[in-house]
C-alpha positions in Angstrom: -69.8 -17.7 -83.6 -67.7 -19.3 -86.3 -70.3 -18.0 -88.7 -69.9 -14.5 -87.3 -66.2 -14.8 -87.8 -66.4 -16.0 -91.6 -68.8 -13.1 -92.4 -66.3 -11.0 -90.8 -63.5 -12.3 -93.0 -65.6 -12.0 -96.2 -66.4 -8.5 -95.2 -62.6 -7.4 -94.9 -61.9 -8.9 -98.3 -63.6 -5.9 -99.7 -61.0 -3.3 -100.2 -63.2 -0.6 -98.8 -64.3 -2.4 -95.9 -60.3 -3.3 -95.0 -59.2 0.2 -95.2 -62.1 1.2 -92.8 -61.0 -1.5 -90.5 -57.4 -0.4 -90.5 -58.3 2.9 -90.0 -60.5 1.8 -86.8 -57.5 -0.1 -85.6 -55.2 2.7 -85.7 -57.8 5.2 -84.0 -58.1 2.5 -81.0 -54.2 2.5 -80.8 -53.6 6.4 -80.8 -56.8 6.8 -78.3 -55.3 4.4 -76.1 -51.6 5.9 -76.1 -53.3 9.2 -75.6 -55.3 7.9 -72.6 -52.1 6.4 -71.0 -50.1 9.7 -71.4 -53.0 11.6 -69.7 -52.7 9.2 -66.8 -49.0 9.8 -66.5 -47.9 6.1 -67.5 -45.2 7.2 -69.7 -44.2 10.3 -67.5 -40.1 10.3 -67.7 -37.8 10.6 -64.7 -36.5 13.8 -66.0 -37.4 16.3 -68.8 -34.7 17.5 -71.2 -34.4 21.0 -72.6 -32.3 21.8 -75.5 -30.0 25.0 -75.8 -32.5 26.5 -78.2 -35.5 26.6 -75.6 -35.8 29.6 -73.2 -34.9 29.1 -69.8 -35.8 31.7 -67.0 -32.7 32.5 -65.0 -34.2 33.1 -61.6 -31.4 31.0 -60.3 -29.0 33.6 -61.6 -30.7 36.3 -60.2 -30.9 34.5 -56.7 -27.3 33.7 -57.1 -26.4 37.7 -57.7 -28.5 38.6 -54.8 -27.0 36.2 -52.2 -26.3 38.4 -48.9 -25.6 35.4 -46.4 -24.8 31.8 -46.7 -22.5 29.0 -45.9 -20.2 27.5 -48.6 -17.5 25.0 -49.2 -15.0 25.0 -52.1 -13.2 21.4 -53.0 -10.4 22.3 -55.5 -7.6 20.4 -57.2 -4.9 23.0 -58.1 -1.7 21.8 -60.1 -2.1 18.4 -58.0 -2.8 19.7 -55.0 -6.0 19.5 -52.9 -7.5 22.6 -51.2 -10.6 22.8 -49.0 -12.1 26.0 -48.2 -15.0 26.4 -45.7 -16.7 29.6 -45.0 -19.6 31.8 -43.9 -20.6 35.1 -45.6 -22.7 37.4 -43.6 -23.0 41.2 -43.8 -20.3 41.4 -46.5 -18.1 39.8 -44.1 -16.6 36.1 -44.1 -15.1 34.0 -42.3 -13.2 31.1 -43.6 -10.6 28.2 -43.4 -8.1 27.1 -46.1 -7.2 23.6 -45.0 -8.1 24.3 -41.4 -6.1 27.7 -41.5 -8.7 30.4 -40.4 -9.1 33.6 -42.0 -11.2 36.6 -41.9 -12.2 39.2 -44.8 -13.7 42.3 -43.9 -12.4 44.4 -47.1 -9.0 43.5 -45.8 -7.9 40.0 -45.5 -6.4 38.7 -42.1 -4.9 35.6 -40.8 -6.9 34.8 -37.6 -5.2 33.7 -34.3 -8.3 32.4 -32.2 -6.0 31.8 -29.1 -4.5 34.9 -28.9 -7.8 37.0 -30.3 -5.5 38.7 -32.9 -5.7 39.6 -36.9 -2.7 39.9 -39.1 -3.1 41.2 -42.2 -1.9 39.6 -45.4 -1.8 40.0 -48.9 -4.4 37.8 -50.6 -1.4 37.0 -53.4 0.6 35.4 -50.8 -2.0 32.6 -50.5 -1.3 29.5 -52.3 -4.6 29.6 -54.2 -6.1 32.7 -56.1 -8.9 33.4 -54.2 -10.2 36.3 -56.3 -10.5 34.4 -59.3 -13.2 31.8 -57.4 -14.9 34.5 -55.3 -18.4 35.0 -55.3 -18.6 38.3 -57.4 -16.2 36.8 -60.3 -18.4 33.5 -60.5 -21.8 35.7 -60.6 -20.0 37.8 -63.3 -19.4 34.9 -65.6 -22.9 33.0 -65.1 -24.6 36.2 -65.5 -23.2 36.5 -68.9 -23.1 32.8 -69.6 -25.4 30.9 -72.1 -27.6 27.9 -70.9 -26.5 25.1 -73.1 -28.4 22.3 -71.4 -31.2 21.7 -68.6 -32.4 18.5 -67.2 -35.3 18.7 -65.0 -36.4 16.1 -62.4 -39.7 15.3 -60.7 -38.6 16.5 -57.4 -38.0 19.9 -58.8 -34.1 19.7 -58.8 -32.5 20.9 -62.2 -28.7 20.2 -63.5 -28.3 23.2 -65.7 -25.1 23.7 -67.8 -23.7 27.4 -68.4 -21.4 28.3 -71.1 -19.1 31.3 -70.9 -17.1 32.6 -73.7 -14.9 35.5 -73.2 -14.0 38.1 -75.4 -10.2 37.5 -74.3 -10.2 34.0 -75.7 -10.9 31.8 -72.8 -14.0 29.5 -72.2 -15.5 28.1 -68.9 -18.2 25.6 -68.4 -20.3 25.6 -65.2 -22.4 22.8 -64.2 -24.8 23.4 -61.3 -27.3 21.6 -59.4 -30.3 23.9 -58.9 -33.6 23.8 -56.8 -36.2 26.2 -55.9 -34.2 28.6 -58.3 -31.2 28.8 -56.0 -28.1 27.1 -57.2 -27.0 24.7 -54.6 -23.6 23.1 -56.4 -21.2 24.4 -59.0 -18.6 22.5 -61.0 -16.5 24.3 -63.3 -12.8 24.2 -64.4 -10.7 27.4 -64.6 -7.5 25.9 -66.3 -8.1 27.8 -69.7 -8.9 31.1 -67.7 -5.5 30.9 -65.4 -3.4 29.9 -68.6 -5.0 32.9 -70.4 -3.9 35.2 -67.5 -0.5 34.1 -68.0 -0.2 31.6 -65.3 1.3 28.1 -65.7 -1.7 26.0 -64.8 -2.4 22.6 -65.2 -5.3 21.8 -63.3 -7.9 24.1 -61.5 -11.1 22.0 -60.8 -13.6 23.3 -58.4 -16.4 22.1 -56.8 -18.3 24.6 -54.9 -21.6 23.8 -52.6 -23.8 26.4 -50.9 -26.2 26.0 -48.1 -28.1 28.1 -45.6 -28.7 30.6 -48.1 -30.3 33.8 -46.8 -31.0 31.8 -43.6 -28.1 33.4 -41.5 -29.3 35.9 -39.0 -26.2 36.6 -37.1 -22.5 36.0 -37.2 -20.9 33.8 -34.8 -17.4 35.3 -34.8 -16.9 38.5 -33.4 -13.6 39.2 -35.1 -14.0 42.9 -35.3 -13.2 42.6 -31.5 -9.9 41.0 -32.3 -6.7 43.2 -32.0 -5.1 43.9 -35.5 -1.4 43.0 -35.2 1.1 44.5 -37.9 -1.4 45.8 -40.1 1.1 47.2 -42.8 2.8 43.8 -42.6 1.9 41.8 -45.6 3.3 38.7 -46.9 4.2 35.1 -46.9 6.2 35.6 -43.5 2.5 36.4 -41.9 1.5 32.7 -43.1 4.4 31.1 -41.7 4.1 32.7 -38.3 0.5 31.9 -38.0 0.8 28.4 -39.0 3.8 27.7 -36.6 
């Protein structure tokens, strides 16, 4: 054995033999790495895509097409916290803002479930600008946004960052959680947008969760049968009466 080792050392002293030996070692090294990669040994927990890579926007298409779902907003607006929970079905929606119920069927109403009545109000009388966080508004922004980052996980979930830049001078960054081509969660900040509109806003952070997407087959609340009171009465007085 020692004689073979000495013979090998003598053989390696030849520059040409040494080069062949090094080339063989590199071949074994890369062949091993290739084999391990094929077996998934080096499979990462997630895959990173840069902004320059093409990303199919199926999640956006599905978001635009959603026609029934449950939602929950958690909002920090000028140091105040708001929770909005609701159901959207058949172009109508029932929701609560900090537990006060409302019904939206092209017109916005305060709901009195005890007396089964609806009282029309002006959306501008609410403490929070609902139009600016509506499904249609968010859909418009996302549809025209650019994907700047995508992180894909092995379970099929994705974290996607969208960047929207308006011709009016404001920008919005959206961070979404997506799975099976559906958006499940959206985080965004509208301070720049609201200040651009001329509102004095120091904070407007939004977390939106979406569940039961396209899985709602019936509407639990029959608000269309409620009596409509003061259909022309609009403003803060209605809210005050409903909350007292």
